[in-house]
N, C-alpha and C positions, 0 to 999 in steps of 0.2 A: 701517507696516502696508501691505500690498497692498490697495488699495481695489477694491470690486466694480466701480466705474465703469471702472477700468483693465482689470479682468479681461475684460470683454466685448470689448476691443479687441485682445486677444492671440490670435494664430493658434494653433489647436489642430492639432498634427501627428497624423496617423493612421499607425501603424506597419504599413504594408501591404507594404513591401519587405523587404529583408534586415535583420533586427533587429540583427545584429552590426555591420553597416555603420552603421546608424542610431545605435547606441550609441557607436561610435567618433566619429561626427560630433558627439556631445553630450558628449564627454569634458570634464570640468571643470564641467558643468552641476550635478552633484550633489556636495554636501558629504558626507564620510564621517560617519555618525551618532554614532559613539563616538570621543571624543578625536580630533577631526579634526586632521590635520597630524602626528599622532604614529604611530609604528609600532603596528600592530594585528595580532591573530592570530585565526584562524578555527577554530571547532570543527566546521563543516560547510560544504559548498559546494553549488553548483547541480548538479542532476541526480544527486545521491547517491541510491542505492537505499535507500528506507525501506520499512517494512511497508506494502505495498499502494499506494505512491505514490512519485513522484520528490520529492526535496527541492526546493522551489521558490524558494530564495533562498540567503543565506549566514547562518550562525550566527556572530556576533561574540563573542569571549570578553570577559568583564567582570571579569577578575582574580579569578574564583572567588567573587565577592560580588555583592550586589544594591545598587541605589541610584545607579549611575553615570548622569549626565545623558545624555539622548537628544536629539540635535539634529535639527531639521527639515533634510532633505537639500536642499530647495529651497523657494522661496516657493510659497504656495498656500493651500488651505483644508482644514479637517477634513471629509472626505467621509463617514466611517463610524467608529463607535466600537463596540466590543463588550467587555462585561465578562462573563467566563465562567470556569468552573473547568476546562473541557476544551479540547482543541485548542490554539488559539493563546493561550488564556488571555485576559488583558487586552491588547487590540490596537487600534491606531490606524492609520487609512488617511488619507493626505493626497493630494489631487488637485492637479496642477501645471499651469501655463500651457501646457506642451508636450503636454498631453493624457494624460500618464502619471500613474501612482499610485506612491507609496511606502508600504510597510507595515512597521509596527514592532510586534513580537509578544512575548509572555511578559513584559509590563511589570509591574513591582511596583505602580506607581501613575502617574497622569497629573499634569501640572502643575496649579497651583492653579486657573487659569481653566477648563481643560478638565475637570478633576476635579470642580469645583463644578457645572459645567453638567450633567455626566452624573449626578452624585449627585442633583440636583434632578429630573431625568427619572425616575430609579429610584424616588424617593419619590412622584412624581406617579403612576407606574403601579403602585407598591407591588410591585416585583419585585426579587429579589436578583441576577438576571442579566438583561442587556438588550443588544440590538443596536439601534443608533440611527443614523439618517442625518440629520445637521444640514443646514440650508439653506446654500448656498454663501457667504452673507454673514454667517453666524453666528460662525464661529470661524476667523479669518484668521491665518496664520502667515507669518513672514519666514524666509528662509534662515538657518540657524544658531540659531533660537530653541530653547530647551529646552522640549520638548513633553511629556516624560515621564521616568521613571526606570527603569533596567533591573531585571529581576526573574527569577522562576522559576515563573511561573504557567502553568496549563494542562497540556499534556502534556510540558512541558520536564523533562528529567532532570537539570538543573543550571543555575545562573545563566548567562544569556547573552541576547543580543538576536538574534532572528530578523528579518532585514531583506530586503525584497523590492522590486524595481522591476517594475511591470506596465505593459503598453502600454494603448492606448485600448480594445482588445478584451478587456481583463482577462486577458491571457496573461502568464505570468511570464517576464521577461527575466533574463539573467545579470548581476547587479550587477558582476561582475569584468570585464565588457566595457566598463564605463564609465570605466576608467582610474584606479582608486583607488590612489594611491601608498602608502597606509598598509599594503597587503598585499604581501608579497614571496614570489614562487614561481619558482624556477629549477630545480625538480626534476621530471623526467618521471614518469609513472605506473609502478607496479610490477605485475607479473603473478604471481599466486599459483598458478593451476592452469587448465587448459583442459579442455573436453569436446567430443566430436564426436558428433552425434546423427543417425540416419537420418531422412530427410524423406519417405519414401514406402515402400510395402509391399515394393518391390523393392530398397530401399536396404539396405546393410550397412556396418557398421564392424568391421574385422577379422573379416569373415565372418558377423557376427551382426546381427540386427535388435534392436539394443540401444544405448542411449546409453552411451558409454565416457568416463571421465575419465582424464587423463594429467598427470603431473607436468611441471614445466618446470625448466630449468637456465639460469643466466646466464653467458654468456661472449661474448667479442668484442663487447662493448657492446650485447648484445641478449639477450632471453629466447628459448629454443628448446625444442622437444620433441625429445628425443634418441632418437627411434625413428621409423621409417617407418610411417605409418598406412595400412592397406589399406582402400579404399573401393569400393563399388559403388553406382551410382545417385547421387541427390542427397543430400548430407549438409550439416549446418550446424555452424558453429564457435560455441562458447560460451566466454566468458572470465570468470574470476573475478579481479578486479584492483582496485587502489585508487591514489589519488594522495596525495602528502604535500607540505606546504608547508615552506618554510625554517624551521628552528629549531623544528619542531613534531613531536610524537610521534604525534598522532592521525591516523587514516586517513580520507581524504575521497574524494569521488566526482569524476568528470570527465565531460565531455559527449560526446567524439568518438571513434569507432572507424572505421577504414578497412581495406579489404581490397585488396591489390594482387597481381595475377598477371602475372608477367614484367614487373614494373615499371609496369604500367598499373592505375590504380585502377578496380575493378569495383563497389565498394560503399562507402557511407558512412552512418553514422547519427550525428547530432548532436542531442542531446536538449535543444533550445531553439529557439524559445520553447515554454513548456509550457502547454497548454490544460487548465484544471482540470476541465472536463467530461469529458475523456478520461483522467483520471489513472489509473484502475484498469487501463488497457491496459498498464501496466508489468508486469502479471502475464502478458501475452502476450509482452512484450519481454524477459522474463527467465525463467530456469528456477528454479522454487521461490523466486522473489523474491531470488535471489542472483547467479547467473551471467547476464551480459548476452549475449543471442542476437545474433549477427552475421548474421541473416537475418530476413526479415519473414514472420511467420506469417499464414495466411489470416485475413481479417476483422480484422486489427489496424488500428485507425483512426488511429494516430499517423501524422503526415505528414512526419516528419523523416528519412525514408530516401531515399537516392539510389542506384539507381532506386527509385521508389515502386511496387513490384509484388510480388506474392506470391512468396515464397521468393527474393527478391533477396538476393544474398550467398551463395547455396548453392554448394557446390563439387561438381564431378563430373569424372571422368577416363575416358578410354578405357582398355580393358584393357591392362595391362602398361606403361602410361605413368606416369612419375614426375614430380613437380613440387614445388618449394618455394613455398609461399604465404606472403606477408608480411602481417602485421597491424600497423597503426599505432595507437597509443593516444595521444590528444592532449588535454592539459588546457586550461583557459581561457586560459593564458598561452602557448599553442602549444608548450609543452615536449612533445617527442615520444619515445615509446619504441617500439622494434620488437620484434615477436614473429614467429618463423619456425617453420613447420610443414611437415613432409615428408609428402606423400601419394603413394600409388601405386594406380593403377587395378587392382582385383583381376582376375586372369586369368580367362578364361572357365571356367566350371565347371558341373557338373550341379547342379541345385537340391537334390539329395539328398546333397551333399558332406558328408563326416564331419569334425567338429571334435573335438579332444580337449578334454574338459571334465569336471572331477571334481565340479562342482556338480550338485545334483539337487533339484528340487522339482516336484511335480505341482500345477499351479495354472492359474488364468485371470487375466490382467491386461489392463488397457486402456490403450492409448497413443493419444491423440487418436481417430482414426477406426478404430483397429485393435484387434482382439482377439488376444491372444497366449496360446497354450495350450501348456503343457509337460506331457509325460507320460513315463513310464518306457519305455525302449527295449523292443521286443517283436519276436519272430520270427513273430508271427501275421499280419503284414501291414504295409503302409506307409500305408494310406489311412484318414483319419478321415471320418465321414459328418456333414455339416452339413445340418440340416433347417431350411429357411427358407421360411416362408409356404406350406407344402405341397409345396415342391420339395426334392429330395435332391441334394446335391453331394458328390462324392468328391474330397477334397483331400489331396494328398501332403504329407508334412512338408517343411519348408524346409531344415532341417539337424538333425544330431544330434551329441551328444557321447558321452562314455563311458557316462553313466547316463541321459541324457534326450534327447528329440527335441522339436522346436518346430514348431507349426503356426501359421499366420497367416490371419486373416480380415479383409477390409475391410468394415466395417459399413455403408458407404455402399451396398453391394449388398443390404443387408437385415440385420436383426438375427436371428440364429439362435434358433429355439425350443429346440433342443437340439443337442448334439454327441456322437456315439458314437465313442469312441476304439477303437484296435486291441485294447486289452485287454478290450473289452466294456463298460467303464465309460461311463456316460452323464452328461454335464455339462449343467446347465441354466444358461445365461448369466444374469447378474444384471441386464442392461440391460432396462428396461421400455419405453422409448420414446426416439425421437430428437426433439429440438426444434431448429428452425433458427434461426440467428443473426438477431436483430432481429425475430423473429416473436413475436406474442402467442399463448400456448398454454395449454391447461388439460388436465392429466392427472388422471383420476379412475378408479381401478379398484375403488372401493367400500371399499378399505382405506386408501388414501392419496389426498389431493387436492393437487396442486401447480399453482400458477398462475404462469405466466411473463409478464412484461411485455416491451414492445418493447426495453427497454434492460437486461434482466436478464443477458444473456449476452455473453461475450467471443468466442465462436465457436459453431459447431454443437455441441450438447450431447447426451450420451447418459445419460439419467437412470437411476441405480441407487438404489433406496430400499428399506429393509427394517426390520422391527422388530428391536430389539437391547436386551438387558438389559445395563446398564452400571453397575458399582458397586452391583449389586442394585437399581438404579432402572430403571423403564420408560423406554424411549427408542427412538430410530430412528437409522439410519445413512444419510446421503445422500452418495453418491459418496465421495470421500476428502478429507482435510484439505488436500492439495496440489493439488486441483482448484479452479478459481476461478470466481467470478461477477463480472460488471460491476456489476450493481445487485441489487435485492432480488427474491426469490421469496417467494410465500406458500404455506405448507405447513399442511395439516390432517391429523391422525391421531388415533386413539382409543387412548390408553394403558390398560393394565390395572393394577389393584391400586395406585392412588395412595394415598398416606398422608395422612390428614387431609382438611380441607376443600379443595374446588377453588379457593376464593378465595385460598388461600395456596400453591397449586401452579402453577408456571410452567415454561416451557421454558428450558433453559440449554445453551449450547454447551460441551461438555466437551473441554478440551485434553488432550494426551498426558500432561502432568504432573499431571492431576487437577483443575486449576483450572477453575471453572465461570463462564462469562460470561452474565449475564442477557439473555434474548431476549424474555421476556414471553409473551404469548398471551392469547387470549380463548376461554373455554369456551362451547360450544354443546352442551348435554346432556352426553354422555360424550366429546366430541371437543374438541380444543384446536387453534386456528389461530394461527400465529405467522409473522413475517417474518424473513428472514435474507439477508445478502449473503455469508455464509460457508458452507462445506460441511464435512462430517465427522460427528462423533457428537453427538447431542443427547439430553438426559435431561429428565424431568419431576421436579423436586425441590420439596420443601416448605420454605418460609420463613415461619414463624408467630411469629417473635421480632422484636420491635421494635428499633430502633436504640438503642445506649447513648449516654447524654448525661452528660458529666462536666463540671461547672462548674470553670473555671479562675480567672476573675475576674468577679465580679458586683458592681459598685459604681456610684457616681454618674457615673464617668468612662467606663466601658467594660463591655460584656458580652463575655465570651470563653469558649468551650466547646470541648471535644473531642467529636466525634460519630463513631460507627463503626457498621457493620452487619456481621452475621456471614455473609451470603451474597449477597443480591440487590443490595446497594449503596444508597447514599443517593439518593432521588428529589428531595426538596425539603424546605424548612424555612421557618418564619416566626416572628418574635419580636415581642412587644408589651411595652411598659412603660407602666403606667397606662392601658392600653387603646389606646395609640398605636403604630402599626406602626413597626418599627425595621429599617433596612437592615442585613443581615448579609452579610459577605464570607466566602468559603469557599475553603480550599486543601485539596484532597482528598489530596494527598501527605502532608500533616501531619495530616489529619483534624481540621482546626481551622476554627472560624467565629468571627468577631469583628464588633463593631458599628462602623458609621460613622454619625455624627450628621449630620442636616441643619443643625441650629443648635447652637451651642456653649453649650448649657444643660445642667445636670446631670440625670441620670436620677433619677426619684423615683416610687415606687409599686410596684404588683405587677408582677412579671416573669413572662412566660409564653413558653416556647420549645417549639414543636411541630416534630418531625422525623419524616418518613415515609421508608420504604424503598421500593424498586421493587415490592415485593410488597404495598404499601399498609398495612403495619404501622406504627402511629404510636406514638411515645413523647412524653411531655410533661414538661417541667421547670417547676416553679412555685417562685418565690422572691419576695423583697420587698427593696426598697432604701429 
């Protein structure tokens, strides 16, 4: 065992320089945590794009089963333990003499010593979930010790071990930089599709202010876009791609993209190390959480871009100039794939240039700071009237097609009160107010109240909020589902015609497929206030039905139940035998709870299990052993 007296004499390294170089210098320091020395396979890699965050480690396959021994990657002590049914599930954090941490997540169970320690704490606090930080001298481990067993707890979608290495600043490092020979990868990334997007009101892609996607083909050992893309102003490249490891079918992520022009690198993004406090800026780094943007959007706080400046990576060309741009995709093992795109600077043209387009829709849409208005072509004139804070602006359309014309307005100049089109139709924009990035703000128009905190936003934000009836339920719409927040906002509104008692009515985020996610809320007279870090459609729905409890095993050795809820979800539960509190473990994917005893003595007496849902409906099971 590593003694605490020795611990104090070990130098703690701070990872303040290049983390990749630092990792290379420490190759051999860490033991692979699953079957060390044998060939292993990964289900996920560092910097993979996950919903609303980067994947912060590697997912090690466990042969499709649970219970494989997990080994301590290095000597140290247990710094943190968390028993939970969500997120990382059951997770263990070790701190090591080099100042770094290793993380082992989705565990089925801990080893006997650590498991007994945590179980005693949970009985002491009488809680079924607990996060605890032991003292440095309480739970010491040696390199290679079996510290736990692999599982499928938390948000895991199948048995595996999620393994991380973090630096002394609690940033995630790429475990594959530490030279684990158990993983083999000699295959470069693959490109699926690309997109080009305009980055300013005067930017165009093939003549239009519109993000355009393009297919790719593979030949001459590279991916290519087999057409010349005409551009005006600054445009950005977006790439949908994946990596693959040897002898594996699953698709993984990779960290590095580079842009080269005439053989000279002009841009690089390498998503490591990862700062957890900035994780949701992946929603600025990507388009709809899928395509990786090879340019830096304004107010994106990620610091892994070179150069680190707004719209770094943007492409622009002089009129009538053609150029082939090279993109390099590089995985953790430096396997590199090339992508080539042909651009041509669009020749000078009148802003009213006509484009052939058979598509038609009369609408208003919002792209970052820009309002985009489409209307039917007319012979009545070319100018739309924008009324902004008492001023009137005559704006010509930017381009037109066979059936429609398009007007653009930069909302940084002001939010229009109304727009009168050539047809005589008057449009009332949906934007209520602008909120600046990192500002605290309160919007209150007497109908809605929205409170923004300093860390609520990813960028300057244009609020659109309105009442909306959804599935015959009262609700509201806040911007769109594919618009994003960094943190939470607080929203208050007054719904009409709710069904039943307010105590059982709460706010739910409604997804496009009809699924409703509980958001909660507090009633003040006829108005409800809730918090959300997501945007889209919200409804007020009633849940007045308690959870269902189905006993599976109730005997002197074990309590085991199936518990389910019809709408809001399980909030908490507690069990008693003969008046004594009993620790119950929960696996939400199986809707199963089961007992863990503090002492190996038989259960005897009256059994009571109480289960509450998120809407505070309670169900009770009573039995006797």
